[in-house]
Biopython code that builds the backbone (N, CA, C, O; Angstrom):
import numpy as np
from Bio.PDB.StructureBuilder import StructureBuilder

atoms = [
    (1, "MET", "N", (0.629, -1.158, -0.116)),
    (1, "MET", "CA", (0.129, 0.085, 0.135)),
    (1, "MET", "C", (0.711, 1.288, 0.004)),
    (1, "MET", "O", (0.151, 2.308, -0.399)),
    (2, "LEU", "N", (2.142, 1.150, 0.432)),
    (2, "LEU", "CA", (3.074, 2.291, 0.601)),
    (2, "LEU", "C", (2.887, 2.986, -0.848)),
    (2, "LEU", "O", (2.612, 4.184, -0.911)),
    (3, "GLU", "N", (3.049, 2.163, -2.061)),
    (3, "GLU", "CA", (3.028, 2.768, -3.143)),
    (3, "GLU", "C", (1.955, 4.048, -3.733)),
    (3, "GLU", "O", (1.979, 4.892, -4.629)),
    (4, "HIS", "N", (1.140, 3.665, -2.774)),
    (4, "HIS", "CA", (-0.235, 4.416, -3.136)),
    (4, "HIS", "C", (-0.442, 5.808, -2.212)),
    (4, "HIS", "O", (-1.401, 6.548, -2.431)),
    (5, "LEU", "N", (0.370, 6.045, -1.347)),
    (5, "LEU", "CA", (0.348, 6.901, -0.361)),
    (5, "LEU", "C", (1.101, 8.348, -1.100)),
    (5, "LEU", "O", (2.073, 8.286, -1.853)),
    (6, "PRO", "N", (0.576, 9.305, -0.789)),
    (6, "PRO", "CA", (1.133, 10.533, -1.312)),
    (6, "PRO", "C", (2.453, 10.789, -0.560)),
    (6, "PRO", "O", (3.459, 11.210, -1.130)),
    (7, "ASP", "N", (2.388, 10.515, 0.729)),
    (7, "ASP", "CA", (3.836, 10.664, 1.619)),
    (7, "ASP", "C", (3.939, 9.394, 2.410)),
    (7, "ASP", "O", (3.111, 8.879, 3.161)),
    (8, "ALA", "N", (5.262, 8.966, 2.039)),
    (8, "ALA", "CA", (5.634, 7.544, 2.733)),
    (8, "ALA", "C", (5.756, 7.808, 4.103)),
    (8, "ALA", "O", (5.306, 7.078, 4.986)),
    (9, "ARG", "N", (6.484, 9.055, 4.311)),
    (9, "ARG", "CA", (6.624, 9.282, 5.920)),
    (9, "ARG", "C", (5.355, 9.111, 6.623)),
    (9, "ARG", "O", (5.504, 8.432, 7.639)),
    (10, "VAL", "N", (4.215, 9.482, 6.433)),
    (10, "VAL", "CA", (3.015, 9.565, 7.164)),
    (10, "VAL", "C", (2.420, 8.036, 7.307)),
    (10, "VAL", "O", (1.809, 7.710, 8.325)),
    (11, "GLY", "N", (2.620, 7.198, 6.310)),
    (11, "GLY", "CA", (2.190, 5.617, 6.393)),
    (11, "GLY", "C", (3.403, 5.078, 7.305)),
    (11, "GLY", "O", (3.091, 4.605, 8.398)),
    (12, "LEU", "N", (4.496, 5.107, 7.014)),
    (12, "LEU", "CA", (5.613, 4.530, 7.708)),
    (12, "LEU", "C", (5.629, 5.103, 9.502)),
    (12, "LEU", "O", (5.941, 4.390, 10.456)),
    (13, "ALA", "N", (5.253, 6.385, 9.559)),
    (13, "ALA", "CA", (5.103, 6.753, 10.841)),
    (13, "ALA", "C", (3.896, 6.164, 11.640)),
    (13, "ALA", "O", (3.931, 6.001, 12.859)),
    (14, "GLU", "N", (2.847, 5.865, 10.864)),
    (14, "GLU", "CA", (1.903, 5.176, 11.532)),
    (14, "GLU", "C", (2.093, 3.631, 12.028)),
    (14, "GLU", "O", (1.648, 2.999, 12.986)),
    (15, "LEU", "N", (2.869, 3.344, 11.048)),
    (15, "LEU", "CA", (3.163, 1.586, 11.329)),
    (15, "LEU", "C", (4.069, 1.758, 12.331)),
    (15, "LEU", "O", (3.993, 0.839, 13.146)),
    (16, "ALA", "N", (4.953, 2.628, 12.612)),
    (16, "ALA", "CA", (5.990, 2.802, 13.702)),
    (16, "ALA", "C", (5.317, 2.962, 15.088)),
    (16, "ALA", "O", (5.729, 2.546, 16.171)),
    (17, "ARG", "N", (4.107, 3.708, 14.795)),
    (17, "ARG", "CA", (3.258, 3.837, 16.082)),
    (17, "ARG", "C", (2.803, 2.700, 16.857)),
    (17, "ARG", "O", (3.052, 2.344, 18.009)),
    (18, "VAL", "N", (2.024, 2.187, 15.879)),
    (18, "VAL", "CA", (1.323, 0.807, 16.384)),
    (18, "VAL", "C", (1.936, -0.196, 16.495)),
    (18, "VAL", "O", (1.401, -1.175, 17.015)),
    (19, "MET", "N", (3.545, -0.246, 15.926)),
    (19, "MET", "CA", (4.173, -1.440, 16.540)),
    (19, "MET", "C", (4.894, -1.354, 17.682)),
    (19, "MET", "O", (5.360, -0.313, 18.145)),
    (20, "ARG", "N", (4.996, -2.501, 18.164)),
    (20, "ARG", "CA", (5.642, -2.686, 19.674)),
    (20, "ARG", "C", (7.189, -2.334, 19.249)),
    (20, "ARG", "O", (7.690, -2.462, 18.132)),
    (21, "SER", "N", (7.746, -1.899, 20.340)),
    (21, "SER", "CA", (9.388, -2.117, 20.437)),
    (21, "SER", "C", (9.900, -3.147, 20.162)),
    (21, "SER", "O", (9.628, -4.058, 20.944)),
    (22, "GLY", "N", (10.655, -3.430, 19.215)),
    (22, "GLY", "CA", (11.364, -4.363, 19.103)),
    (22, "GLY", "C", (10.442, -5.341, 17.993)),
    (22, "GLY", "O", (10.775, -6.452, 17.580)),
    (23, "GLY", "N", (9.225, -4.600, 17.656)),
    (23, "GLY", "CA", (8.424, -5.448, 16.304)),
    (23, "GLY", "C", (8.937, -5.456, 15.352)),
    (23, "GLY", "O", (9.588, -4.457, 15.044)),
    (24, "ARG", "N", (8.886, -6.363, 14.638)),
    (24, "ARG", "CA", (9.468, -6.686, 13.029)),
    (24, "ARG", "C", (8.279, -6.877, 12.115)),
    (24, "ARG", "O", (7.214, -7.350, 12.510)),
    (25, "MET", "N", (8.547, -6.427, 10.688)),
    (25, "MET", "CA", (7.492, -6.579, 9.910)),
    (25, "MET", "C", (8.444, -6.600, 8.329)),
    (25, "MET", "O", (9.526, -6.039, 8.157)),
    (26, "LEU", "N", (7.802, -7.278, 7.475)),
    (26, "LEU", "CA", (8.390, -6.898, 5.989)),
    (26, "LEU", "C", (7.913, -5.908, 5.313)),
    (26, "LEU", "O", (6.684, -5.837, 5.328)),
    (27, "LEU", "N", (8.520, -5.040, 4.666)),
    (27, "LEU", "CA", (8.211, -4.140, 3.868)),
    (27, "LEU", "C", (8.476, -4.448, 2.289)),
    (27, "LEU", "O", (9.635, -4.679, 1.946)),
    (28, "LEU", "N", (7.713, -4.455, 1.580)),
    (28, "LEU", "CA", (7.708, -4.742, 0.116)),
    (28, "LEU", "C", (7.201, -3.680, -0.974)),
    (28, "LEU", "O", (5.976, -3.595, -1.055)),
    (29, "THR", "N", (7.825, -2.998, -1.679)),
    (29, "THR", "CA", (7.572, -1.657, -2.387)),
    (29, "THR", "C", (8.054, -1.926, -3.786)),
    (29, "THR", "O", (8.665, -2.952, -4.085)),
    (30, "THR", "N", (7.729, -0.879, -4.707)),
    (30, "THR", "CA", (8.253, -0.609, -6.173)),
    (30, "THR", "C", (9.535, 0.126, -5.840)),
    (30, "THR", "O", (9.698, 1.058, -5.052)),
    (31, "GLU", "N", (10.401, -0.490, -6.607)),
    (31, "GLU", "CA", (11.875, 0.488, -6.610)),
    (31, "GLU", "C", (11.929, 1.306, -7.884)),
    (31, "GLU", "O", (11.340, 0.923, -8.895)),
    (32, "ASP", "N", (12.560, 2.319, -7.850)),
    (32, "ASP", "CA", (12.808, 3.197, -9.121)),
    (32, "ASP", "C", (13.621, 2.815, -9.987)),
    (32, "ASP", "O", (14.608, 3.507, -10.233)),
    (33, "ASN", "N", (13.396, 1.678, -10.613)),
    (33, "ASN", "CA", (14.164, 1.107, -11.681)),
    (33, "ASN", "C", (13.207, 0.858, -12.849)),
    (33, "ASN", "O", (12.014, 1.158, -12.885)),
    (34, "LEU", "N", (13.959, 0.236, -13.830)),
    (34, "LEU", "CA", (13.341, -0.059, -15.111)),
    (34, "LEU", "C", (11.982, -0.786, -15.091)),
    (34, "LEU", "O", (11.033, -0.457, -15.803)),
    (35, "SER", "N", (11.978, -1.913, -14.114)),
    (35, "SER", "CA", (10.762, -2.819, -13.890)),
    (35, "SER", "C", (9.706, -1.953, -12.767)),
    (35, "SER", "O", (8.485, -2.091, -12.704)),
    (36, "GLY", "N", (10.293, -1.320, -12.182)),
    (36, "GLY", "CA", (9.498, -0.414, -11.248)),
    (36, "GLY", "C", (8.657, 0.636, -12.011)),
    (36, "GLY", "O", (7.478, 0.908, -11.784)),
    (37, "ALA", "N", (9.535, 1.229, -13.040)),
    (37, "ALA", "CA", (8.922, 2.301, -13.934)),
    (37, "ALA", "C", (7.774, 1.618, -14.615)),
    (37, "ALA", "O", (6.784, 2.296, -14.892)),
    (38, "TRP", "N", (7.812, 0.221, -14.939)),
    (38, "TRP", "CA", (6.655, -0.361, -15.662)),
    (38, "TRP", "C", (5.458, -0.797, -14.946)),
    (38, "TRP", "O", (4.333, -0.887, -15.437)),
    (39, "THR", "N", (5.808, -1.069, -13.702)),
    (39, "THR", "CA", (4.846, -1.485, -12.672)),
    (39, "THR", "C", (4.041, -0.123, -12.350)),
    (39, "THR", "O", (2.829, -0.180, -12.137)),
    (40, "SER", "N", (4.694, 1.022, -12.321)),
    (40, "SER", "CA", (4.091, 2.175, -11.734)),
    (40, "SER", "C", (3.217, 2.680, -12.588)),
    (40, "SER", "O", (2.255, 3.346, -12.206)),
    (41, "ARG", "N", (3.481, 2.392, -13.936)),
    (41, "ARG", "CA", (2.455, 2.907, -15.282)),
    (41, "ARG", "C", (1.415, 1.899, -15.109)),
    (41, "ARG", "O", (0.289, 2.213, -14.723)),
    (42, "VAL", "N", (1.674, 0.975, -15.319)),
    (42, "VAL", "CA", (0.493, -0.113, -15.138)),
    (42, "VAL", "C", (-0.323, -0.136, -13.934)),
    (42, "VAL", "O", (-1.501, -0.468, -14.061)),
    (43, "TRP", "N", (0.144, 0.180, -12.737)),
    (43, "TRP", "CA", (-0.871, -0.035, -11.595)),
    (43, "TRP", "C", (-1.109, 1.351, -10.939)),
    (43, "TRP", "O", (-1.893, 1.467, -9.997)),
    (44, "CYS", "N", (-0.323, 2.549, -11.525)),
    (44, "CYS", "CA", (-0.829, 3.721, -11.326)),
    (44, "CYS", "C", (-0.134, 4.407, -9.943)),
    (44, "CYS", "O", (-0.445, 5.493, -9.453)),
    (45, "CYS", "N", (1.030, 3.342, -9.390)),
    (45, "CYS", "CA", (1.459, 4.122, -8.250)),
    (45, "CYS", "C", (2.645, 4.532, -8.310)),
    (45, "CYS", "O", (3.151, 4.543, -9.432)),
    (46, "ARG", "N", (3.512, 5.020, -7.085)),
    (46, "ARG", "CA", (5.046, 5.550, -7.250)),
    (46, "ARG", "C", (5.955, 4.547, -6.919)),
    (46, "ARG", "O", (5.612, 3.441, -6.503)),
    (47, "THR", "N", (7.122, 4.910, -7.095)),
    (47, "THR", "CA", (8.301, 4.126, -6.991)),
    (47, "THR", "C", (9.152, 4.710, -5.835)),
    (47, "THR", "O", (8.984, 5.869, -5.453)),
    (48, "TYR", "N", (10.040, 3.903, -5.305)),
    (48, "TYR", "CA", (11.012, 4.209, -4.155)),
    (48, "TYR", "C", (12.440, 4.155, -4.520)),
    (48, "TYR", "O", (12.930, 3.246, -5.191)),
    (49, "ASN", "N", (13.105, 5.193, -4.036)),
    (49, "ASN", "CA", (14.466, 4.808, -4.225)),
    (49, "ASN", "C", (14.836, 4.288, -2.821)),
    (49, "ASN", "O", (14.307, 4.678, -1.779)),
    (50, "ARG", "N", (15.752, 3.415, -2.914)),
    (50, "ARG", "CA", (16.142, 2.411, -1.714)),
    (50, "ARG", "C", (16.624, 3.223, -0.695)),
    (50, "ARG", "O", (16.010, 3.223, 0.371)),
    (51, "GLN", "N", (17.717, 3.990, -0.844)),
    (51, "GLN", "CA", (18.630, 4.916, 0.162)),
    (51, "GLN", "C", (17.408, 5.979, 0.852)),
    (51, "GLN", "O", (17.366, 6.260, 2.050)),
    (52, "GLU", "N", (16.564, 6.423, -0.062)),
    (52, "GLU", "CA", (15.659, 7.629, 0.484)),
    (52, "GLU", "C", (14.632, 6.810, 1.544)),
    (52, "GLU", "O", (14.413, 7.307, 2.648)),
    (53, "LEU", "N", (14.108, 5.726, 1.214)),
    (53, "LEU", "CA", (13.079, 4.703, 1.886)),
    (53, "LEU", "C", (13.872, 4.636, 3.079)),
    (53, "LEU", "O", (13.384, 5.051, 4.130)),
    (54, "TYR", "N", (15.237, 4.082, 3.046)),
    (54, "TYR", "CA", (15.726, 3.543, 4.179)),
    (54, "TYR", "C", (15.980, 4.834, 5.132)),
    (54, "TYR", "O", (15.856, 4.733, 6.352)),
    (55, "ARG", "N", (16.290, 5.874, 4.594)),
    (55, "ARG", "CA", (16.477, 7.075, 5.372)),
    (55, "ARG", "C", (15.085, 7.430, 6.192)),
    (55, "ARG", "O", (14.998, 7.653, 7.399)),
    (56, "THR", "N", (14.027, 7.423, 5.222)),
    (56, "THR", "CA", (12.610, 7.805, 5.875)),
    (56, "THR", "C", (12.335, 6.781, 7.086)),
    (56, "THR", "O", (11.949, 7.119, 8.205)),
    (57, "CYS", "N", (12.572, 5.631, 6.711)),
    (57, "CYS", "CA", (12.324, 4.390, 7.925)),
    (57, "CYS", "C", (13.024, 5.075, 9.123)),
    (57, "CYS", "O", (12.336, 5.430, 10.080)),
    (58, "GLN", "N", (14.386, 5.280, 9.112)),
    (58, "GLN", "CA", (15.005, 5.530, 10.027)),
    (58, "GLN", "C", (14.552, 6.836, 10.625)),
    (58, "GLN", "O", (14.588, 6.897, 11.854)),
    (59, "GLU", "N", (14.180, 7.766, 10.037)),
    (59, "GLU", "CA", (13.658, 8.995, 10.777)),
    (59, "GLU", "C", (12.430, 8.921, 11.504)),
    (59, "GLU", "O", (12.189, 9.699, 12.427)),
    (60, "VAL", "N", (11.482, 7.843, 11.059)),
    (60, "VAL", "CA", (10.558, 7.522, 12.049)),
    (60, "VAL", "C", (10.488, 6.444, 12.956)),
    (60, "VAL", "O", (9.464, 6.023, 13.493)),
    (61, "GLY", "N", (11.717, 5.994, 13.104)),
    (61, "GLY", "CA", (11.898, 5.113, 14.428)),
    (61, "GLY", "C", (11.834, 3.399, 13.719)),
    (61, "GLY", "O", (11.411, 2.447, 14.374)),
    (62, "LEU", "N", (12.301, 3.294, 12.399)),
    (62, "LEU", "CA", (12.068, 1.735, 12.105)),
    (62, "LEU", "C", (13.440, 1.700, 11.702)),
    (62, "LEU", "O", (13.865, 2.662, 11.062)),
    (63, "ARG", "N", (14.217, 0.724, 11.978)),
    (63, "ARG", "CA", (15.625, 0.180, 11.539)),
    (63, "ARG", "C", (15.385, -0.705, 10.505)),
    (63, "ARG", "O", (14.375, -1.402, 10.411)),
    (64, "LEU", "N", (16.426, -0.674, 9.633)),
    (64, "LEU", "CA", (16.723, -1.889, 8.731)),
    (64, "LEU", "C", (17.374, -3.088, 9.344)),
    (64, "LEU", "O", (18.502, -3.171, 9.830)),
    (65, "ARG", "N", (16.548, -3.902, 9.239)),
    (65, "ARG", "CA", (17.459, -5.340, 9.780)),
    (65, "ARG", "C", (17.981, -6.287, 8.691)),
    (65, "ARG", "O", (18.957, -7.000, 8.922)),
    (66, "LYS", "N", (17.377, -6.306, 7.558)),
    (66, "LYS", "CA", (18.240, -6.688, 6.397)),
    (66, "LYS", "C", (17.372, -6.936, 5.032)),
    (66, "LYS", "O", (16.165, -7.179, 5.027)),
    (67, "GLU", "N", (18.180, -6.832, 3.915)),
    (67, "GLU", "CA", (17.331, -6.761, 2.870)),
    (67, "GLU", "C", (17.278, -8.213, 2.181)),
    (67, "GLU", "O", (18.173, -9.058, 2.205)),
    (68, "LEU", "N", (15.929, -8.310, 1.517)),
    (68, "LEU", "CA", (15.623, -9.888, 1.043)),
    (68, "LEU", "C", (15.800, -9.902, -0.452)),
    (68, "LEU", "O", (16.095, -8.860, -1.036)),
    (69, "TRP", "N", (15.677, -10.737, -0.926)),
    (69, "TRP", "CA", (15.721, -11.051, -2.508)),
    (69, "TRP", "C", (15.045, -12.289, -2.602)),
    (69, "TRP", "O", (15.031, -13.156, -1.728)),
    (70, "TYR", "N", (14.334, -12.346, -3.998)),
    (70, "TYR", "CA", (13.678, -13.419, -4.288)),
    (70, "TYR", "C", (14.709, -14.538, -4.381)),
    (70, "TYR", "O", (14.645, -15.580, -3.728)),
    (71, "THR", "N", (15.753, -14.198, -5.332)),
    (71, "THR", "CA", (16.635, -15.085, -5.700)),
    (71, "THR", "C", (17.967, -14.403, -5.920)),
    (71, "THR", "O", (17.994, -13.175, -5.837)),
    (72, "LYS", "N", (19.176, -15.132, -6.216)),
    (72, "LYS", "CA", (20.318, -14.474, -6.460)),
    (72, "LYS", "C", (20.245, -13.664, -7.652)),
    (72, "LYS", "O", (20.799, -12.571, -7.761)),
    (73, "MET", "N", (19.640, -14.150, -8.427)),
    (73, "MET", "CA", (19.505, -13.547, -9.898)),
    (73, "MET", "C", (18.607, -12.119, -9.734)),
    (73, "MET", "O", (18.776, -11.126, -10.443)),
    (74, "HIS", "N", (17.717, -12.225, -8.755)),
    (74, "HIS", "CA", (16.823, -10.724, -8.680)),
    (74, "HIS", "C", (18.155, -9.916, -7.914)),
    (74, "HIS", "O", (18.430, -8.822, -8.408)),
    (75, "GLN", "N", (18.862, -10.302, -6.934)),
    (75, "GLN", "CA", (19.792, -9.680, -6.449)),
    (75, "GLN", "C", (20.844, -8.809, -7.490)),
    (75, "GLN", "O", (20.983, -7.587, -7.549)),
    (76, "VAL", "N", (21.423, -9.705, -8.161)),
    (76, "VAL", "CA", (22.436, -9.587, -9.385)),
    (76, "VAL", "C", (21.696, -8.394, -10.204)),
    (76, "VAL", "O", (22.378, -7.374, -10.298)),
    (77, "LEU", "N", (20.437, -8.354, -10.801)),
    (77, "LEU", "CA", (19.595, -7.979, -11.593)),
    (77, "LEU", "C", (19.123, -6.569, -10.873)),
    (77, "LEU", "O", (18.808, -5.595, -11.556)),
    (78, "ARG", "N", (19.107, -6.555, -9.758)),
    (78, "ARG", "CA", (18.275, -5.492, -8.832)),
    (78, "ARG", "C", (16.989, -5.290, -9.107)),
    (78, "ARG", "O", (16.458, -4.180, -9.166)),
    (79, "ALA", "N", (16.335, -6.566, -9.322)),
    (79, "ALA", "CA", (15.113, -6.685, -9.887)),
    (79, "ALA", "C", (14.183, -7.329, -8.865)),
    (79, "ALA", "O", (14.690, -8.043, -8.000)),
    (80, "GLY", "N", (12.817, -7.131, -8.891)),
    (80, "GLY", "CA", (11.731, -7.669, -7.865)),
    (80, "GLY", "C", (11.277, -6.400, -6.983)),
    (80, "GLY", "O", (10.300, -6.583, -6.256)),
    (81, "GLY", "N", (11.816, -5.284, -6.975)),
    (81, "GLY", "CA", (11.341, -4.207, -6.008)),
    (81, "GLY", "C", (12.313, -4.538, -4.543)),
    (81, "GLY", "O", (13.261, -5.311, -4.409)),
    (82, "ILE", "N", (11.763, -3.774, -3.714)),
    (82, "ILE", "CA", (12.412, -3.548, -2.684)),
    (82, "ILE", "C", (11.662, -4.359, -1.599)),
    (82, "ILE", "O", (10.510, -4.019, -1.328)),
    (83, "CYS", "N", (12.301, -5.534, -0.883)),
    (83, "CYS", "CA", (11.959, -6.096, 0.180)),
    (83, "CYS", "C", (12.866, -6.310, 1.338)),
    (83, "CYS", "O", (13.881, -7.002, 1.266)),
    (84, "ILE", "N", (12.409, -5.603, 2.563)),
    (84, "ILE", "CA", (13.135, -5.372, 3.527)),
    (84, "ILE", "C", (12.483, -5.923, 4.992)),
    (84, "ILE", "O", (11.259, -6.044, 5.041)),
    (85, "GLU", "N", (13.077, -6.168, 5.861)),
    (85, "GLU", "CA", (12.668, -6.451, 7.114)),
    (85, "GLU", "C", (13.091, -5.313, 7.976)),
    (85, "GLU", "O", (14.260, -4.938, 8.068)),
    (86, "ILE", "N", (12.065, -4.773, 8.613)),
    (86, "ILE", "CA", (12.109, -3.504, 9.264)),
    (86, "ILE", "C", (11.933, -3.980, 10.968)),
    (86, "ILE", "O", (11.399, -5.010, 11.380)),
    (87, "GLU", "N", (12.486, -3.013, 11.677)),
    (87, "GLU", "CA", (12.138, -3.305, 13.248)),
    (87, "GLU", "C", (11.961, -2.026, 13.758)),
    (87, "GLU", "O", (12.627, -1.039, 13.444)),
    (88, "ARG", "N", (10.855, -2.078, 14.722)),
    (88, "ARG", "CA", (10.793, -0.642, 15.535)),
    (88, "ARG", "C", (11.753, -0.369, 16.600)),
    (88, "ARG", "O", (11.707, -1.024, 17.642)),
    (89, "GLU", "N", (12.450, 0.371, 16.452)),
    (89, "GLU", "CA", (13.411, 0.852, 17.562)),
    (89, "GLU", "C", (12.922, 0.873, 19.102)),
    (89, "GLU", "O", (13.687, 1.256, 19.987)),
]
sb = StructureBuilder()
sb.init_structure("model")
sb.init_model(0)
sb.init_chain("A")
sb.init_seg("    ")
for serial, (resi, resn, name, xyz) in enumerate(atoms, 1):
    if name == "N":
        sb.init_residue(resn, " ", resi, " ")
    sb.init_atom(name, np.array(xyz, "f"), 0.0, 1.0, " ", f" {name:<3s}", serial, name[0])
structure = sb.get_structure()
């Protein structure tokens, strides 16, 4: 749902607010790359820059635990969107 919010900070801040301290979740969103551009056109949603998303998470009290990839090939090609495990500080 993050792709459909006008301001990711608001949505992420609400997630941080309702999570318990130490609580974890998976966040999957569209990345600002070639496949993400195609996805955003088809589904009328926005894309996210990986580093900006990490920074926004940190600003609202969510810490990146690890990046996840579907396969090694997805990681090499930087494909499949952003899938991260985050934790409330």
